[in-house]
Structure formats: C-alpha cells, structure tokens
C-alpha positions as CSV (number, residue, x, y, z in Angstrom):
1,M,-37.7,-13.7,80.2
2,E,-37.1,-14.0,83.7
3,E,-38.3,-11.4,86.0
4,Q,-34.7,-10.8,87.3
5,R,-33.6,-9.9,83.7
6,Q,-36.3,-7.2,83.5
7,R,-35.0,-5.1,86.3
8,V,-33.2,-1.9,85.1
9,P,-30.5,-0.1,87.0
10,S,-31.7,3.4,88.5
11,E,-29.6,5.1,85.8
12,V,-32.4,4.7,83.4
13,L,-34.5,6.9,85.5
14,K,-32.1,9.7,84.7
15,R,-33.2,9.4,81.2
16,G,-36.7,9.9,82.0
17,Y,-38.1,6.4,82.0
18,S,-39.2,4.3,84.9
19,D,-38.4,0.6,85.4
20,D,-41.9,-0.3,84.5
21,E,-42.0,1.9,81.3
22,V,-38.7,0.2,80.1
23,S,-40.2,-3.2,80.8
24,H,-43.4,-2.4,78.9
25,I,-41.3,-1.1,75.9
26,Y,-39.4,-4.3,76.0
27,E,-42.6,-6.4,76.0
28,L,-43.8,-4.5,73.0
29,G,-40.7,-5.3,71.1
30,R,-40.6,-8.8,72.3
31,F,-44.4,-9.2,71.1
32,F,-43.4,-8.1,67.7
33,L,-40.4,-10.3,67.6
34,E,-42.3,-13.3,68.6
35,N,-44.9,-12.7,66.0
36,G,-42.2,-12.4,63.2
37,D,-42.7,-8.6,62.7
38,L,-38.9,-8.1,62.6
39,W,-39.1,-4.6,61.3
40,R,-41.4,-3.4,64.1
41,A,-39.4,-5.2,66.7
42,E,-36.2,-3.7,65.6
43,V,-37.6,-0.1,65.7
44,I,-38.7,-0.7,69.3
45,L,-35.5,-2.7,70.5
46,R,-33.1,-0.2,68.9
47,G,-34.9,2.6,70.5
48,L,-34.9,1.0,73.8
49,S,-31.3,0.0,73.6
50,E,-30.6,3.7,72.9
51,I,-32.4,5.0,75.9
52,A,-31.5,2.1,78.2
53,P,-28.2,0.7,76.9
54,E,-27.7,-1.2,80.2
55,Y,-30.9,-3.2,79.6
56,A,-29.5,-6.5,78.4
57,P,-32.8,-8.2,77.1
58,A,-33.0,-5.4,74.4
59,W,-29.6,-6.2,73.1
60,L,-30.4,-9.9,73.1
61,G,-33.4,-9.0,70.9
62,M,-31.2,-7.0,68.5
63,C,-28.9,-10.0,68.3
64,Y,-31.8,-12.2,67.2
65,I,-32.9,-9.7,64.5
66,H,-29.5,-9.2,63.2
67,S,-29.0,-13.0,63.1
68,C,-32.2,-13.5,61.1
69,S,-31.0,-10.7,58.6
70,K,-27.7,-12.6,58.4
71,S,-25.8,-9.5,59.6
72,L,-23.5,-11.5,61.9
73,D,-21.1,-8.8,62.9
74,N,-24.0,-6.7,64.1
75,A,-25.5,-9.8,65.8
76,I,-22.2,-10.6,67.7
77,T,-21.8,-6.8,68.7
78,A,-25.3,-6.9,70.1
79,A,-24.8,-10.1,72.0
80,R,-21.6,-8.7,73.5
81,K,-23.5,-5.5,74.5
82,A,-26.0,-7.6,76.2
83,L,-23.1,-9.5,78.2
84,L,-21.4,-6.2,79.1
85,A,-24.7,-5.0,80.5
86,D,-25.3,-8.2,82.3
87,P,-22.2,-10.6,82.5
88,G,-24.3,-13.5,83.9
89,F,-26.9,-13.4,81.3
90,T,-26.8,-17.1,80.0
91,E,-29.2,-16.5,77.1
92,A,-26.9,-13.9,75.8
93,S,-23.7,-16.2,76.1
94,L,-25.7,-18.7,74.1
95,A,-26.7,-16.2,71.5
96,L,-23.1,-15.2,71.2
97,A,-22.0,-18.8,70.9
98,A,-24.5,-19.6,68.2
99,T,-23.7,-16.4,66.2
100,L,-20.0,-17.0,66.5
101,M,-20.5,-20.6,65.1
102,S,-22.3,-19.0,62.2
103,S,-19.5,-16.7,61.5
104,G,-17.0,-19.6,61.8
105,D,-15.3,-18.6,64.9
106,Y,-15.7,-22.3,66.6
107,N,-13.0,-21.8,69.2
108,T,-14.4,-18.8,71.0
109,A,-17.9,-20.5,70.6
110,G,-16.5,-23.7,72.2
111,T,-15.0,-21.8,75.2
112,L,-18.5,-20.3,75.7
113,L,-20.4,-23.4,75.6
114,G,-17.9,-25.0,78.0
115,E,-18.5,-22.1,80.5
116,I,-22.3,-22.5,80.0
117,G,-22.1,-26.3,80.4
118,E,-20.3,-26.0,83.7
119,K,-23.0,-23.4,84.9
120,I,-25.6,-26.0,84.0
121,E,-23.6,-28.8,85.7
122,D,-23.3,-26.7,88.9
123,G,-27.1,-26.0,89.0
124,L,-26.7,-22.4,88.2
125,V,-28.8,-22.6,85.1
126,D,-32.1,-24.8,85.5
127,D,-34.3,-23.3,82.9
128,P,-35.4,-26.1,80.6
129,Q,-35.6,-23.8,77.5
130,V,-32.1,-22.5,78.2
131,I,-30.7,-26.1,78.7
132,R,-32.5,-27.4,75.5
133,F,-31.0,-24.4,73.5
134,F,-27.6,-25.3,74.9
135,K,-27.8,-29.0,74.1
136,G,-28.7,-28.0,70.5
137,Q,-25.8,-25.5,70.3
138,L,-23.5,-28.1,71.7
139,A,-24.5,-30.7,69.1
140,R,-24.2,-28.2,66.5
141,Y,-20.6,-27.5,67.8
142,Q,-19.7,-31.1,67.9
143,N,-21.0,-31.9,64.4
144,R,-19.1,-29.1,62.7
C-alpha cells in the first residue's frame, strides 16, 4: 500500500492509538491476509476498522475478506466505507467495481471503471499493479 494511504487523521489519536500503532496493526492484518489466513486477518482488520473507521486500507482488507467468503453485500459495504474514508482511494473503487460485477450490478461497475479509466488516462494513477487490475476488471466488464 502506498505510504500516503497509511496516514491516519489525528482523530485516531483520540481513540488512544498513534499513527504508527494503527499502521503496525494494519500491517499485521495484511500479513495474515497475504498469507491466506483470512480468519486472523479478519479479526485484526475488523478490530482496526472499529478503532479507526477512517482508516481506508482496513476497510479494503475487509472487502477482500468478504468477497472471498462470497458475502457480497458486506464486501460492497466495506468498499463503500473505504471510499467514504478516502474518496480518492482508487484501489477501493476497483474493489467496489469488481464486487458490484460479482453481484450483477454492471451499470454501477461500468461507471466506476469509466472514472478510473479517466484517472489513468490523465496520469493520476500510475501504479502498474493498479493499472493491471483495472485492465482485468475492464475485460471482465466487456466480456459479461
């Protein structure tokens, strides 16, 4: 995740956690997620989203976990909460588009993919992994 995405607003400090602590908690959840331990990742990320609801990466992780368990409504809710916390979070927009397609809402997904495509064309998104995921989701959308 980009360094920019790991910054947490100062409101979190009111909950008793520093920016570094929130970041470390997230990294632990992400470690479990990347190693396929979805149960432990969910425990960590759910707790993090409760103590720092404005920390978008935790919601994105929850979106992934819910998608893996085929709980699409919860996945969509988590992706929307990530976007509420950080409206410019392209990865969350992509996750939302992918989940919406899985649920059959191709109209909304297509709109999101169009917006992301414009950001890529304008040079606002240049991460090769994000662009690769976008292209995969765009192909999925076009081949429905």
